[in-house]
C-alpha positions in Angstrom: 80.1 85.0 78.6 83.4 83.6 79.8 84.0 80.5 77.8 86.4 79.0 75.3 84.1 79.3 72.4 84.3 83.0 72.6 87.8 83.6 73.8 91.2 82.1 74.4 93.6 82.7 77.3 97.2 83.7 76.5 99.5 83.3 79.5 102.9 84.9 79.8 105.4 86.3 82.3 103.7 88.9 84.6 100.1 88.2 83.6 97.6 86.8 81.2 95.3 88.1 78.4 91.9 86.9 77.4 91.6 87.4 73.6 88.3 87.2 71.7 88.6 84.7 68.9 87.2 87.0 66.2 85.6 90.5 66.0 82.2 88.7 65.8 82.8 87.0 69.1 83.7 90.3 70.7 80.5 91.8 69.4 78.5 88.9 70.8 80.3 89.2 74.2 79.4 92.9 74.3 75.7 92.2 73.5 75.4 89.6 76.2 77.3 91.8 78.7 74.7 94.6 78.0 71.9 92.1 78.9 73.8 91.3 82.1 74.0 95.0 83.0 70.5 96.1 81.9 67.3 96.1 83.9 64.5 94.0 82.5 61.3 95.5 81.1 59.2 94.1 83.9 59.7 93.0 87.5 60.9 89.6 88.4 60.6 88.2 91.9 59.3 91.6 93.0 62.2 93.6 91.7 63.4 95.2 88.5 67.1 94.6 88.8 69.9 93.8 86.3 71.6 90.4 86.7 74.6 92.1 88.3 72.4 94.0 90.8 70.6 90.7 91.6 73.9 89.0 92.4 74.8 92.1 94.5 71.5 91.6 96.4 72.5 87.9 97.0 75.7 89.2 98.6 73.8 91.4 100.9 71.5 88.6 102.1 73.4 85.4 101.3 71.0 82.6 102.3 73.5 79.9 101.5 76.4 81.5 103.3 78.4 79.1 105.5 81.8 80.0 107.1 81.8 83.3 105.1 81.8 81.4 101.8 80.2 84.5 100.2 83.4 86.6 100.8 85.0 86.1 97.4 81.7 86.7 95.5 81.0 89.9 97.5 84.4 91.3 96.8 84.3 90.4 93.1 80.8 92.0 92.6 81.8 95.2 94.4 85.0 95.4 92.4 83.2 95.1 89.1 80.5 97.6 90.0 83.1 100.2 91.1 85.0 99.6 87.8 81.8 100.1 85.7 80.7 103.2 87.5 84.0 105.0 87.1 83.9 108.0 84.7 86.7 108.3 82.2 87.9 111.1 79.9 88.9 110.2 76.4 91.0 112.8 74.6 91.1 113.6 70.9 88.1 111.5 69.8 87.8 112.0 66.1 84.3 112.1 64.6 85.0 112.3 60.9 81.3 112.1 59.9 80.8 115.6 61.4 84.4 116.8 61.0 84.9 117.2 64.7 87.5 116.3 67.4 86.4 116.3 71.0 87.4 115.2 74.5 84.6 112.9 75.7 83.8 112.3 79.3 81.7 109.2 79.9 81.0 106.4 82.4 82.5 103.0 81.5 79.2 101.3 81.9 77.5 103.8 79.6 79.9 103.4 76.7 79.7 99.6 77.1 75.9 99.7 76.9 75.9 102.1 73.9 78.4 99.9 72.0 76.4 96.8 72.9 73.2 98.2 71.4 75.0 99.4 68.3 76.4 95.8 68.0 72.9 94.4 68.1 70.7 96.9 66.2 70.8 98.9 63.0 70.4 102.7 63.1 66.6 102.5 62.8 66.4 101.0 66.3 69.0 103.2 68.0 66.9 106.4 68.6 67.4 106.1 72.4 71.2 105.7 71.9 71.3 108.7 69.6 69.8 110.7 72.5 72.4 109.2 74.8 75.2 110.2 72.4 73.9 113.7 72.2 73.8 114.0 76.1 77.3 112.6 76.4 78.7 115.0 73.8 76.7 117.9 75.3 78.2 117.2 78.8 81.6 117.3 77.0 80.8 120.7 75.6 79.7 119.6 72.1 76.2 120.3 70.8 75.0 118.1 67.9 71.6 117.7 66.1 69.6 114.5 65.8 70.9 114.0 62.3 74.5 114.4 63.5 73.7 111.9 66.2 72.9 109.3 63.5 76.0 110.2 61.6 78.4 109.7 64.6 77.1 106.3 65.6 79.7 104.5 63.5 82.4 106.9 64.6 81.6 106.4 68.2 81.5 102.7 67.8 84.9 102.7 66.0 86.5 104.5 68.9 84.7 103.0 71.9 84.1 99.4 70.8 86.9 98.7 68.3 89.4 100.6 70.4 88.4 101.0 74.0 86.3 97.8 74.5 89.1 95.8 72.8 91.6 97.3 75.2 89.4 96.6 78.3 88.2 93.2 77.1 90.7 91.1 79.0 90.1 93.0 82.2 86.3 92.7 81.9 86.7 88.9 81.3 88.9 88.7 84.4 86.3 90.6 86.5 83.4 88.5 85.3 85.4 85.3 85.8 86.1 86.3 89.4 82.3 86.6 89.9 81.8 83.1 88.4 84.5 81.7 90.7 82.9 83.6 93.6 79.5 82.0 92.9 81.2 78.6 92.8 83.0 79.1 96.2 79.8 80.6 97.8 77.7 77.6 96.9 80.2 74.8 97.7 79.0 74.3 101.3 75.3 74.2 100.1 76.2 71.7 97.4 78.0 69.4 99.8 75.1 69.5 102.2 72.5 69.0 99.6 73.8 66.3 97.3 72.8 62.7 98.1 73.9 59.4 96.4 72.0 56.1 96.4 73.5 52.6 96.3 72.9 51.9 92.6 75.7 51.0 90.2 76.7 53.5 89.0 75.3 55.6 91.9 72.6 58.1 91.1 72.4 61.4 92.8 69.7 63.8 94.0 69.5 67.1 95.9 67.7 67.9 99.1 65.8 71.1 98.5 66.0 73.8 101.1 63.0 75.0 103.0 60.9 77.3 100.8 62.1 75.8 97.5 58.7 74.1 96.8 57.5 75.2 93.4 58.4 73.3 90.2 60.2 76.4 88.8 62.2 77.0 92.1 63.2 73.3 92.3 64.3 73.3 88.7 66.4 76.4 89.2 68.0 75.0 92.4 68.8 71.6 90.7 70.4 73.4 87.7 72.3 75.7 90.1 73.7 72.7 92.0 74.6 71.0 88.8 76.5 74.1 87.7 78.7 74.0 90.8 79.4 70.3 90.7 82.6 71.1 88.7 84.9 74.0 88.8 84.4 76.8 86.1 86.2 76.0 82.9 88.3 79.2 82.7 90.7 79.3 85.6 91.2 82.5 87.5 93.8 84.8 86.0 95.2 88.4 86.3 95.3 90.6 83.2 98.6 92.3 82.4 98.8 95.6 84.3 99.5 97.5 81.1 95.9 96.6 80.0 94.4 98.3 83.1 96.1 101.7 83.1 94.2 103.6 80.4 90.6 104.8 80.1 
């Protein structure tokens, strides 16, 4: 998600801002973020966790932890999860399709997922999200019908994706980038221990697989992971301007 094809980094006095290159790039970022936060349809490795939950599990039982190398990753994951789980209250949300203004209470993770699905699907495949919208509005004191739910999809998207997600975008990128850097720092001791060079010219390298990594798939994953941490992440760590963290 955090790469220079999707965004650019603007640096200034007192902070930085990650800016999506176009509205289409922002929609793609939202869609991939929803995949990162959503549980799969079936179990993988004995669990049905989202990618974020899986990384959190790694932090609880860090098999490659050396010298507390997992510290930054654990902090970054916990910070992002707390941010996502926080409930917010958005005042004066105008829903012109049903001629209604409301104060909407919603969890950040919930509006991100709803907006990501709206970014991805047309209304014919959004029946579950219509139910979610009805529940959100109901908990905010507004009762709507199924038909009204279909009508307010675009209104909700305009406010919570075009407005709120745009506002939060740089901070979300910062939080994800901190996780990426945390993974890099966590695996550096394992990488240095595992990589081996031969005496050819130019020298070729290989990795020593840990005990238990013995299937073809596991070895392929381990090799790819080590290759990922050979170099530092492309986007350096940054702090978003404080003014982009105070609302919603």
